[in-house]
C-alpha positions as CSV (number, residue, x, y, z in Angstrom):
1,M,-0.3,-36.8,47.4
2,L,3.8,-36.6,48.2
3,I,5.9,-39.0,49.6
4,L,7.7,-38.5,53.0
5,Q,11.2,-40.1,53.0
6,S,13.5,-40.7,56.2
7,I,15.9,-38.5,57.4
8,E,17.9,-40.0,60.1
9,A,18.4,-43.7,61.4
10,L,15.9,-46.2,63.1
11,S,16.0,-47.6,65.7
12,K,14.9,-50.7,68.0
13,A,14.4,-47.8,70.8
14,N,11.4,-46.8,69.0
15,I,9.4,-49.9,68.0
16,I,6.4,-50.0,69.3
17,D,5.4,-53.2,71.2
18,T,1.8,-54.2,69.5
19,Q,0.9,-57.5,67.4
20,N,2.4,-55.5,64.3
21,R,5.2,-53.5,65.9
22,P,4.9,-50.4,63.5
23,V,8.2,-47.7,64.2
24,I,8.3,-44.3,64.5
25,V,10.1,-42.5,61.6
26,H,11.6,-39.0,61.8
27,A,10.1,-38.3,58.2
28,S,11.2,-34.9,55.7
29,D,8.2,-32.8,56.6
30,L,10.1,-33.1,60.4
31,N,7.7,-34.9,61.9
32,F,7.5,-38.0,63.5
33,Y,5.6,-41.0,62.2
34,Y,4.2,-45.0,63.8
35,C,4.6,-45.8,60.7
36,K,3.6,-49.7,59.6
37,Y,5.6,-51.5,56.9
38,H,4.8,-54.7,54.4
39,N,5.4,-58.3,54.4
40,P,6.8,-58.4,50.6
41,V,5.0,-61.5,49.9
42,G,1.8,-60.5,47.9
43,T,-0.3,-57.4,48.2
44,A,-0.6,-55.1,51.0
45,H,-4.0,-55.1,52.4
46,K,-3.5,-54.3,55.6
47,L,-1.5,-50.7,54.5
48,F,-4.5,-50.1,51.9
49,K,-7.0,-50.1,54.9
50,E,-5.1,-48.1,57.1
51,Y,-5.0,-45.6,54.3
52,L,-8.5,-46.5,52.9
53,A,-10.0,-45.4,56.1
54,A,-7.9,-42.7,57.2
55,S,-8.9,-41.0,53.9
56,F,-12.4,-42.1,54.7
57,L,-12.2,-39.6,58.4
58,D,-11.9,-36.7,56.8
59,S,-15.4,-37.2,55.5
60,W,-16.9,-38.4,58.0
61,K,-15.5,-35.2,59.6
62,F,-13.4,-37.2,62.7
63,N,-10.5,-35.4,64.4
64,H,-7.4,-37.6,63.4
65,S,-4.0,-37.2,63.2
66,P,-2.7,-36.3,59.9
67,F,-1.5,-39.5,57.7
68,S,1.2,-39.8,55.2
69,L,3.1,-42.4,52.9
70,I,6.8,-42.5,54.1
71,K,9.7,-44.8,52.0
72,V,12.1,-45.6,54.7
73,L,15.6,-45.0,53.0
74,Q,18.0,-48.1,53.1
75,E,20.5,-45.9,54.7
76,H,18.4,-45.5,57.7
77,I,17.7,-49.4,58.7
78,P,20.6,-50.4,60.8
79,L,21.5,-54.3,61.4
80,D,20.0,-54.2,64.4
81,L,16.9,-53.4,63.8
82,T,15.5,-56.5,64.4
83,I,12.8,-56.0,61.7
84,P,13.8,-57.0,58.3
85,K,14.9,-54.8,55.8
86,N,12.9,-55.7,53.1
87,R,10.0,-54.4,55.1
88,F,10.7,-51.2,53.8
89,D,10.9,-52.1,49.5
90,V,7.7,-50.5,49.7
91,P,6.5,-47.1,51.0
92,C,4.8,-47.7,54.5
93,F,1.8,-46.0,56.3
94,G,2.6,-43.4,58.7
95,L,0.1,-41.7,61.4
96,Q,1.8,-38.7,62.8
97,K,2.8,-38.9,66.5
98,I,0.1,-36.6,68.2
99,E,2.0,-34.9,71.7
100,N,0.4,-35.1,74.9
101,A,-2.2,-37.6,73.6
102,F,-3.6,-40.8,75.5
103,D,-4.7,-44.5,75.2
104,L,-8.5,-44.6,76.2
105,N,-8.9,-48.0,77.9
106,K,-11.2,-49.3,80.5
107,V,-9.3,-47.3,83.7
108,T,-9.3,-43.9,81.5
109,E,-12.6,-44.0,80.1
110,D,-13.9,-42.1,83.0
111,I,-12.0,-38.9,83.0
112,L,-13.9,-38.9,79.7
113,A,-17.2,-39.8,80.4
114,N,-17.3,-37.2,83.4
115,S,-16.0,-34.3,80.7
116,K,-17.3,-31.3,80.6
117,N,-17.9,-31.6,77.2
118,K,-19.4,-34.7,77.2
119,K,-22.3,-33.6,74.9
120,V,-19.8,-33.1,72.3
121,L,-17.9,-36.8,73.0
122,K,-21.2,-38.7,72.6
123,A,-21.7,-37.3,69.7
124,D,-18.0,-38.8,68.0
125,V,-18.6,-41.9,69.9
126,L,-21.8,-42.6,68.1
127,K,-21.0,-41.5,65.1
128,L,-17.5,-44.0,65.0
129,A,-20.1,-46.7,66.5
130,F,-21.4,-46.1,62.7
131,F,-18.1,-45.7,61.2
132,D,-16.9,-49.0,62.7
133,I,-20.3,-50.4,61.5
134,W,-20.2,-49.2,58.1
135,T,-16.6,-50.2,57.6
136,C,-16.8,-53.6,59.3
137,N,-14.6,-53.0,62.2
138,E,-13.5,-56.0,63.8
139,D,-11.3,-54.5,66.1
140,R,-13.0,-51.5,68.2
141,H,-14.4,-53.4,71.0
142,I,-14.6,-53.3,75.1
143,N,-11.0,-54.7,75.1
144,N,-9.4,-52.8,72.4
145,Y,-10.7,-49.1,71.9
146,N,-7.7,-48.0,69.4
147,L,-9.1,-44.3,70.6
148,L,-6.7,-41.5,71.4
149,Y,-7.9,-38.7,73.8
150,K,-6.2,-35.4,74.0
151,L,-7.0,-32.3,75.8
152,V,-6.7,-29.1,73.8
153,D,-8.0,-25.7,75.0
154,G,-10.1,-27.8,78.1
155,E,-12.3,-30.1,76.5
156,Y,-11.1,-33.7,75.5
157,I,-11.0,-34.4,71.7
158,L,-10.7,-38.3,70.3
159,Y,-8.7,-39.4,67.6
160,P,-9.3,-43.2,66.0
161,I,-6.6,-45.0,65.3
162,D,-5.7,-48.7,64.0
163,H,-8.5,-49.5,61.1
164,E,-6.4,-52.3,59.4
165,A,-9.2,-54.8,60.6
166,C,-11.5,-53.1,58.4
167,F,-13.6,-55.1,56.1
168,N,-14.0,-58.1,58.2
169,S,-9.7,-58.2,58.6
170,Q,-10.4,-59.8,55.0
171,N,-8.0,-58.9,51.5
172,F,-11.1,-57.5,49.4
173,E,-11.6,-60.8,47.8
174,N,-14.6,-62.1,50.3
175,G,-18.1,-60.3,50.6
176,L,-18.5,-58.4,53.5
177,F,-20.9,-59.2,56.6
178,Q,-22.2,-57.2,59.6
179,I,-19.9,-57.5,62.8
180,T,-21.4,-58.4,66.5
181,Y,-22.9,-56.4,68.5
182,E,-20.0,-57.8,71.5
183,D,-17.4,-56.4,68.4
184,S,-18.4,-52.5,68.4
185,L,-18.5,-49.8,70.2
186,I,-21.8,-50.2,71.4
187,Y,-21.4,-52.8,73.7
188,S,-18.5,-51.3,75.4
189,S,-18.6,-49.8,79.1
190,F,-17.6,-46.7,77.5
191,F,-20.4,-46.6,75.5
192,S,-22.5,-47.5,78.8
193,K,-21.3,-44.5,80.5
194,L,-21.7,-41.8,78.0
195,F,-25.4,-42.9,77.3
196,K,-28.2,-43.3,78.7
197,T,-30.8,-46.0,76.9
198,N,-33.6,-44.0,76.7
199,E,-31.7,-41.8,74.7
200,F,-32.0,-44.1,71.6
201,K,-36.0,-44.0,71.9
202,N,-36.6,-41.1,69.8
203,V,-37.3,-42.4,66.2
204,A,-36.6,-38.7,64.7
205,T,-33.7,-38.3,66.6
206,L,-31.9,-41.8,65.3
207,E,-33.4,-41.2,61.9
208,N,-31.3,-38.0,61.5
209,S,-28.4,-39.2,62.6
210,K,-28.8,-42.2,60.2
211,Q,-29.7,-39.9,57.4
212,S,-26.2,-37.6,58.6
213,F,-24.5,-40.7,58.7
214,Y,-25.2,-42.1,55.5
215,L,-24.5,-38.8,53.7
216,C,-21.0,-39.0,55.3
217,A,-20.8,-42.4,53.4
218,Q,-22.2,-40.9,50.1
219,S,-19.1,-38.5,50.4
220,C,-16.5,-41.4,51.2
221,R,-18.0,-42.8,47.9
222,N,-17.9,-40.0,45.6
223,N,-14.1,-39.4,46.5
224,I,-13.2,-43.5,46.2
225,N,-11.1,-42.3,42.9
226,E,-9.7,-39.9,44.7
227,Y,-8.1,-42.2,47.3
228,L,-7.2,-44.2,45.3
229,Q,-4.8,-42.1,42.7
230,N,-2.4,-42.2,45.8
231,I,-2.0,-45.4,46.1
232,P,1.8,-46.6,46.0
233,A,2.2,-48.9,42.9
234,G,5.0,-51.4,44.9
235,W,1.5,-52.1,47.1
236,S,0.3,-54.2,43.9
237,L,-3.1,-53.5,44.4
238,D,-5.7,-54.5,41.7
239,L,-7.2,-50.6,42.0
240,T,-10.0,-51.4,39.1
241,E,-11.2,-54.2,41.7
242,R,-10.8,-52.2,44.7
243,Q,-12.9,-48.9,43.0
244,N,-16.2,-51.6,42.1
């Protein structure tokens, strides 16, 4: 993967007011990216999880924003940025900005739940629920969907974002454990508005879904070496350990 570079100075006005404070970066491919950066102490576990989960989205055939590794040049870091300069010593993980996309939440979920392409949305949401269980993502639930939506050619499209809480929010040294029902998308009001309970009583349908999702997971395993080849040395990861 080609590492992009910043092409203009960052601005504190473009820092997103969330827990991790990502910043918008104008990159050398002329696109804008929401960039997460690394605390220079230790291994870049969070950036690695963002990158790996974003790579998995292709194998699971999700709509997703393009992502890249982005090196913010020192001359583009103003003194008043309020993010320490050393956070940009190693490449950031950047998710390309999707124009005219909106956050899905409990206020806006009815728009999608009542849309004309509800059948397609249901398939994507069910698959995403399985994906989160498979990746042990603890941070997509009723209080935080981490989903964007956009109207494209008269139909709504979903884009999963923010995956640093995958693998139980751990640093890989600890074993994984299944996320709770309450921590899953299945527990959300959005899920209950899309699906009726009796839709999950058809054993054959569920088995077909499980088989399809198994093949998606297997595709991720088959491509893991390719994904790991793109990890920057500055993230200080033991790639041999990650392959196992």
